[in-house]
C-alpha positions as CSV (number, residue, x, y, z in Angstrom):
1,X,-13.5,-19.9,-23.7
2,X,-14.5,-19.7,-20.0
3,X,-17.3,-17.3,-19.2
4,X,-17.1,-15.4,-15.9
5,X,-20.3,-15.2,-13.9
6,X,-20.8,-11.9,-12.2
7,X,-23.3,-10.7,-9.7
8,X,-24.8,-7.2,-9.2
9,X,-26.0,-5.4,-6.1
10,X,-29.6,-6.6,-6.7
11,X,-28.6,-10.2,-7.0
12,X,-28.9,-10.4,-10.8
13,X,-26.2,-12.4,-12.7
14,X,-24.5,-11.9,-16.0
15,X,-21.5,-13.3,-17.8
16,X,-18.3,-11.9,-19.3
17,X,-15.6,-13.6,-21.4
18,X,-12.5,-14.5,-19.4
19,X,-9.4,-12.8,-20.8
20,X,-6.3,-14.7,-21.8
21,X,-3.4,-14.8,-19.5
22,X,-1.4,-11.5,-19.8
23,X,1.8,-11.6,-21.8
24,X,4.1,-9.8,-19.4
25,X,7.8,-10.3,-18.9
26,X,9.8,-9.9,-15.7
27,X,12.6,-7.3,-16.0
28,X,16.1,-8.5,-16.8
29,X,17.7,-5.5,-15.0
30,X,16.7,-3.2,-12.2
31,X,13.9,-0.7,-13.0
32,X,15.4,2.7,-13.7
33,X,12.9,5.4,-14.4
34,X,10.9,5.2,-11.2
35,X,11.3,3.8,-7.7
36,X,8.3,1.7,-7.0
37,X,7.2,-0.1,-3.8
38,X,4.2,-2.4,-3.4
39,X,2.7,-2.1,0.0
40,X,2.2,-5.7,0.8
41,X,-0.5,-7.5,2.8
42,X,-0.2,-10.4,5.3
43,X,-1.7,-13.9,4.9
44,X,-3.1,-15.6,8.0
45,X,-3.0,-19.3,8.8
46,X,-6.2,-20.7,7.5
47,X,-6.9,-22.7,10.7
48,X,-6.2,-19.7,13.0
49,X,-8.8,-17.8,14.9
50,X,-9.1,-15.1,12.3
51,X,-11.8,-13.2,14.1
52,X,-12.0,-9.6,15.3
53,X,-9.8,-8.8,18.2
54,X,-7.6,-12.0,18.1
55,X,-3.8,-11.8,17.8
56,X,-2.6,-12.3,14.3
57,X,-1.4,-15.7,13.3
58,X,0.6,-15.3,10.1
59,X,1.2,-17.9,7.4
60,X,4.8,-17.0,7.0
61,X,5.4,-19.2,4.0
62,X,2.7,-17.6,2.0
63,X,3.3,-14.1,3.3
64,X,7.0,-14.1,2.5
65,X,6.5,-15.9,-0.8
66,X,4.3,-13.0,-1.9
67,X,7.2,-10.6,-1.2
68,X,9.6,-12.7,-3.2
69,X,7.2,-12.6,-6.1
70,X,7.1,-8.7,-5.8
71,X,10.9,-8.6,-5.9
72,X,11.0,-11.0,-8.9
73,X,9.0,-8.3,-10.9
74,X,11.6,-5.6,-10.0
75,X,9.5,-3.7,-7.4
76,X,10.4,-3.0,-3.8
77,X,8.3,-4.0,-0.9
78,X,6.8,-1.6,1.6
79,X,6.0,-3.7,4.6
80,X,4.2,-3.4,8.0
81,X,2.1,-0.5,6.7
82,X,-1.6,0.0,6.5
83,X,-1.9,-2.6,3.8
84,X,-0.6,-5.1,6.2
85,X,-3.4,-4.2,8.6
86,X,-1.6,-1.9,10.9
87,X,-4.2,-0.7,13.4
88,X,-6.7,-3.1,11.8
89,X,-5.7,-6.5,13.1
90,X,-1.9,-6.7,13.0
91,X,-0.8,-6.6,16.6
92,X,2.6,-5.4,17.9
93,X,4.3,-8.8,18.3
94,X,3.3,-9.8,14.7
95,X,4.4,-6.4,13.4
96,X,7.9,-6.9,14.9
97,X,8.2,-10.4,13.5
98,X,7.0,-9.3,10.1
99,X,9.6,-6.5,9.9
100,X,12.4,-8.9,10.9
101,X,11.4,-11.6,8.5
102,X,10.7,-9.2,5.6
103,X,14.0,-7.6,6.0
104,X,15.7,-11.0,5.9
105,X,13.9,-11.9,2.7
106,X,14.9,-8.6,1.1
107,X,18.5,-9.4,1.8
108,X,18.2,-12.8,0.3
109,X,16.5,-11.5,-2.8
110,X,18.6,-8.4,-3.2
111,X,15.4,-6.3,-3.0
112,X,14.6,-3.0,-1.4
113,X,12.3,-2.9,1.6
114,X,10.9,-0.1,3.7
115,X,8.7,-0.7,6.7
116,X,6.3,1.3,8.8
117,X,7.4,3.0,12.0
118,X,4.6,4.0,14.3
119,X,3.6,4.3,18.0
120,X,1.0,1.5,17.9
121,X,2.7,-0.9,20.3
122,X,1.5,1.4,23.1
123,X,-1.9,0.1,24.1
124,X,-3.0,3.2,25.8
125,X,-5.2,5.6,23.7
126,X,-3.9,8.8,25.3
127,X,-0.2,9.4,26.0
128,X,1.9,12.6,26.2
129,X,4.3,13.9,23.6
130,X,7.4,12.6,25.4
131,X,6.0,9.1,25.4
132,X,5.1,9.5,21.7
133,X,8.6,10.5,20.9
134,X,10.0,7.5,22.9
135,X,7.5,5.1,21.2
136,X,8.5,6.3,17.7
137,X,12.2,6.0,18.6
138,X,11.8,2.5,19.8
139,X,10.2,1.3,16.6
140,X,12.7,3.4,14.5
141,X,15.7,1.9,16.1
142,X,14.3,-1.7,15.9
143,X,13.7,-1.1,12.1
144,X,17.2,0.3,11.6
145,X,18.7,-2.7,13.5
146,X,16.9,-5.0,11.0
147,X,18.4,-3.2,8.0
148,X,15.1,-2.0,6.6
149,X,14.3,1.6,5.5
150,X,12.0,3.4,7.9
151,X,8.7,5.0,6.9
152,X,7.6,7.3,9.7
153,X,3.9,6.7,9.7
154,X,1.2,9.1,11.0
155,X,0.5,8.3,14.6
156,X,-3.0,8.1,16.1
157,X,-1.4,9.0,19.4
158,X,0.1,12.2,18.0
159,X,-3.2,13.1,16.3
160,X,-4.9,12.9,19.7
161,X,-2.2,14.6,21.8
162,X,-1.1,17.4,19.5
163,X,-2.6,20.8,20.3
164,X,-0.8,22.8,17.7
165,X,1.4,22.5,14.6
166,X,4.4,23.1,16.9
167,X,3.6,19.8,18.7
168,X,4.1,18.0,15.3
169,X,7.3,20.0,14.6
170,X,8.7,19.0,18.1
171,X,7.9,15.3,17.8
172,X,9.3,14.9,14.3
173,X,12.3,17.1,15.2
174,X,13.2,14.9,18.2
175,X,12.6,11.6,16.4
176,X,14.4,12.5,13.2
177,X,17.4,13.7,15.2
178,X,18.1,10.1,16.2
179,X,17.6,8.5,12.8
180,X,20.8,6.9,11.4
181,X,19.4,6.1,8.0
182,X,17.2,8.2,5.6
183,X,13.5,8.2,6.5
184,X,10.3,8.4,4.4
185,X,7.6,10.5,6.0
186,X,4.0,9.3,5.5
187,X,1.0,11.6,5.3
188,X,-2.1,9.4,5.5
189,X,-5.4,11.1,4.8
190,X,-8.7,10.6,6.6
191,X,-10.1,8.4,3.9
192,X,-7.6,5.8,5.1
193,X,-7.9,6.6,8.8
194,X,-10.5,9.1,10.1
195,X,-8.7,9.4,13.4
196,X,-5.9,11.3,11.7
197,X,-8.0,14.4,11.0
198,X,-6.0,17.6,11.5
199,X,-2.6,15.9,11.1
200,X,0.3,18.3,10.9
201,X,-1.9,20.8,12.8
202,X,-4.7,21.6,10.4
203,X,-7.7,20.1,8.5
204,X,-6.8,22.3,5.6
205,X,-4.3,20.5,3.4
206,X,-2.5,23.7,2.3
207,X,-1.8,24.7,5.9
208,X,-0.8,21.2,6.9
209,X,1.5,20.9,3.9
210,X,3.3,24.0,5.0
211,X,4.1,22.3,8.3
212,X,5.2,19.1,6.6
213,X,7.5,21.1,4.3
214,X,9.0,23.0,7.2
215,X,9.8,19.6,8.9
216,X,11.3,18.3,5.7
217,X,13.3,21.5,5.1
218,X,14.8,21.4,8.6
219,X,15.8,17.7,8.3
220,X,16.4,17.3,4.5
221,X,19.6,15.3,5.2
222,X,17.6,12.8,7.1
223,X,14.6,12.4,4.8
224,X,14.6,10.3,1.6
225,X,11.1,11.2,0.6
226,X,7.5,11.7,1.6
227,X,4.6,9.4,0.8
228,X,1.3,11.3,0.3
229,X,-1.9,9.4,0.6
230,X,-4.5,12.1,0.5
231,X,-6.2,10.9,-2.8
232,X,-5.8,14.5,-4.1
233,X,-3.6,14.7,-7.1
234,X,-3.4,18.5,-7.0
235,X,-2.3,18.5,-3.4
236,X,0.4,16.0,-4.2
237,X,1.8,17.9,-7.1
238,X,1.8,21.1,-5.1
239,X,3.9,19.5,-2.4
240,X,6.1,17.7,-4.9
241,X,7.0,21.0,-6.6
242,X,8.3,22.4,-3.3
243,X,10.4,19.5,-2.1
244,X,14.1,20.1,-1.5
245,X,16.5,18.6,-4.0
246,X,17.1,14.9,-3.3
247,X,13.8,14.3,-1.4
248,X,11.4,12.1,-3.5
249,X,7.7,12.2,-3.7
250,X,6.2,8.7,-3.3
251,X,2.6,8.7,-4.4
252,X,0.2,6.9,-2.2
253,X,-2.7,8.1,-4.4
254,X,-4.4,4.9,-5.4
255,X,-7.0,6.9,-7.4
256,X,-4.6,9.0,-9.6
257,X,-1.3,7.1,-9.9
258,X,-1.1,6.8,-13.6
259,X,-0.7,10.5,-14.3
260,X,1.3,11.2,-11.1
261,X,3.9,8.5,-11.8
262,X,3.9,9.2,-15.5
263,X,4.3,12.9,-15.0
264,X,6.4,14.7,-17.6
265,X,7.2,11.4,-19.3
266,X,3.6,11.3,-20.6
267,X,3.3,15.1,-21.0
268,X,1.5,15.7,-17.7
269,X,3.3,18.7,-16.1
270,X,6.8,18.9,-14.8
271,X,8.5,16.2,-12.8
272,X,6.9,12.9,-11.6
273,X,6.2,11.0,-8.5
274,X,7.7,7.6,-7.5
275,X,5.4,5.0,-6.1
276,X,4.5,3.4,-2.7
277,X,1.1,2.0,-3.3
278,X,-1.2,-0.7,-1.9
279,X,-2.6,-0.9,-5.4
280,X,0.8,-2.2,-6.7
281,X,0.4,-5.2,-4.4
282,X,-2.7,-6.0,-6.3
283,X,-1.3,-5.5,-9.8
284,X,2.4,-6.1,-9.4
285,X,3.1,-7.7,-12.9
286,X,1.2,-4.9,-14.7
287,X,2.9,-2.2,-12.7
288,X,6.3,-3.7,-13.4
289,X,5.6,-3.9,-17.1
290,X,4.4,-0.3,-17.2
291,X,7.6,1.0,-15.6
292,X,9.6,-1.2,-17.9
293,X,7.9,0.7,-20.7
294,X,8.9,4.0,-19.3
295,X,12.5,2.6,-19.0
296,X,12.3,1.8,-22.7
297,X,11.1,5.3,-23.6
298,X,7.6,4.1,-24.5
299,X,5.1,6.2,-22.6
300,X,2.2,5.1,-24.8
301,X,2.7,1.5,-23.7
302,X,3.0,2.7,-20.1
303,X,-0.5,4.3,-20.3
304,X,-1.9,1.4,-22.3
305,X,-0.8,-1.0,-19.6
306,X,-1.4,0.9,-16.4
307,X,-4.3,3.1,-17.5
308,X,-7.0,0.3,-17.3
309,X,-5.8,-0.7,-13.7
310,X,-6.8,2.7,-12.3
311,X,-10.6,2.0,-12.5
312,X,-9.9,-1.3,-10.7
313,X,-7.9,0.5,-8.0
314,X,-10.6,3.1,-7.6
315,X,-13.1,0.3,-6.9
316,X,-10.8,-1.6,-4.6
317,X,-10.2,1.7,-2.6
318,X,-13.8,2.8,-2.8
319,X,-15.4,4.3,0.4
320,X,-15.0,3.2,3.1
321,X,-11.5,3.3,1.8
322,X,-9.8,1.7,4.8
323,X,-11.4,-1.6,3.7
324,X,-9.3,-1.7,0.6
325,X,-7.2,-4.3,2.2
326,X,-10.0,-6.8,1.6
327,X,-9.7,-6.3,-2.2
328,X,-5.9,-6.7,-2.1
329,X,-6.2,-10.0,-0.3
330,X,-9.0,-11.2,-2.6
331,X,-6.9,-10.6,-5.7
332,X,-4.0,-12.3,-4.0
333,X,-6.2,-15.4,-3.5
334,X,-7.6,-15.2,-7.1
335,X,-4.0,-15.0,-8.4
336,X,-2.8,-18.1,-6.5
337,X,-0.6,-16.3,-3.8
338,X,-2.6,-17.8,-0.9
339,X,-4.8,-20.9,-0.5
340,X,-7.8,-19.3,1.1
341,X,-9.5,-15.9,1.1
342,X,-9.0,-15.2,4.7
343,X,-7.6,-12.2,6.5
344,X,-6.4,-11.3,10.0
345,X,-9.2,-10.0,12.2
346,X,-12.0,-11.4,10.0
347,X,-11.5,-8.5,7.5
348,X,-12.3,-10.8,4.6
349,X,-15.9,-10.1,5.4
350,X,-15.6,-6.3,5.0
351,X,-16.7,-6.2,1.4
352,X,-19.9,-7.5,-0.2
353,X,-20.2,-10.2,-2.8
354,X,-21.2,-7.7,-5.5
355,X,-18.2,-5.5,-4.6
356,X,-15.9,-8.5,-5.1
357,X,-17.7,-9.4,-8.3
358,X,-16.9,-6.0,-9.7
359,X,-13.2,-6.5,-8.7
360,X,-13.2,-9.7,-10.8
361,X,-14.7,-7.9,-13.7
362,X,-12.3,-5.0,-13.6
363,X,-9.2,-7.2,-13.0
364,X,-10.1,-9.3,-15.9
365,X,-10.4,-6.2,-18.1
366,X,-7.1,-4.8,-16.8
367,X,-5.0,-8.0,-17.3
368,X,-4.6,-8.2,-13.6
369,X,-5.6,-11.9,-13.3
370,X,-2.2,-13.6,-13.4
371,X,-3.8,-17.1,-13.9
372,X,-7.2,-16.4,-15.4
373,X,-8.5,-20.0,-15.3
374,X,-7.5,-20.4,-11.6
375,X,-9.1,-17.1,-10.8
376,X,-12.3,-18.1,-12.5
377,X,-12.4,-21.5,-10.8
378,X,-11.9,-20.0,-7.4
379,X,-14.4,-17.2,-8.0
380,X,-17.1,-19.5,-9.3
381,X,-16.6,-21.8,-6.3
382,X,-17.1,-18.8,-4.0
383,X,-20.3,-17.9,-5.8
384,X,-21.7,-21.4,-5.4
385,X,-20.7,-21.4,-1.7
386,X,-22.9,-18.3,-1.4
387,X,-25.9,-19.7,-3.2
388,X,-25.2,-18.2,-6.6
389,X,-25.3,-20.5,-9.7
390,X,-22.0,-20.3,-11.6
């Protein structure tokens, strides 16, 4: 049995037994009890100038193969969102190409894809509300033309320009009026992007949620759901309980997803959330198996499968949370979905070796290492490269 070498923050090493490969089965039919999207990352060309500030050069074969893998497990793909390094290395040209290519793969695989719509192709920091509306519309219509579902992301431009809740109502009203396909709204908290403080007109989540719900109520026929990424389970449940009929709550809470997705199926309150999670890109097979368990009426197996992944996800998304993308790409490399642990913009350097070691330890315990021997081989090689005996 292979022993995993682990390293702590003070440089001490220890060993842990490598778990066997997980015995998980791909679904034979579409998942029924929950809609679940994995927010996917991008893989750069290994030989590209993957340094801060450089345009993204994407390894399209590896990037799209990862999406095909997600579809094979019955999950949908949420693309061109913060997991794909929007506003953290994925430039406008690469974003457009990613959306077009990902939508094409979804059609080929018969999978469901939603993609981020933002204003980030405008390279000015400060623009007026009219320009923000136009920027949103441009990306929205491009997304619709590709045949992907739009996720209206929180805009840094709007956060800077808005002087009141009414400014948010106006922008969303004008953008949603032109939507020709149902839209998911995205409320991204400051843990993911500090520049979005005060979004929807207030730093108090209860006041902000009131504005969000007003926007949804006014345009319920245009809105498929809302993705909440506040890392606050009580706030999510509060909003979920007040959504109009037919509007879904997609949890973006990578700290508390087990109870939020399980909901009344596991005896936790009324209703449930669906899922649109960066964490599900890191644990796709386990997430699929857990939802298959719900489909089979086996909530105990759902908890047994997904429960151990939450401590892993909490570590991957530990503060500073916006560097969680490094953990997602690291697990992708360990699991054989890319040949090198590299990221657009040099973000593979954003987490320490002990942080990555803890990911290895927790992934091993949560059955999230798809090919344990490969993962151990790659991890031990990384340790040796960094001067740690393994």
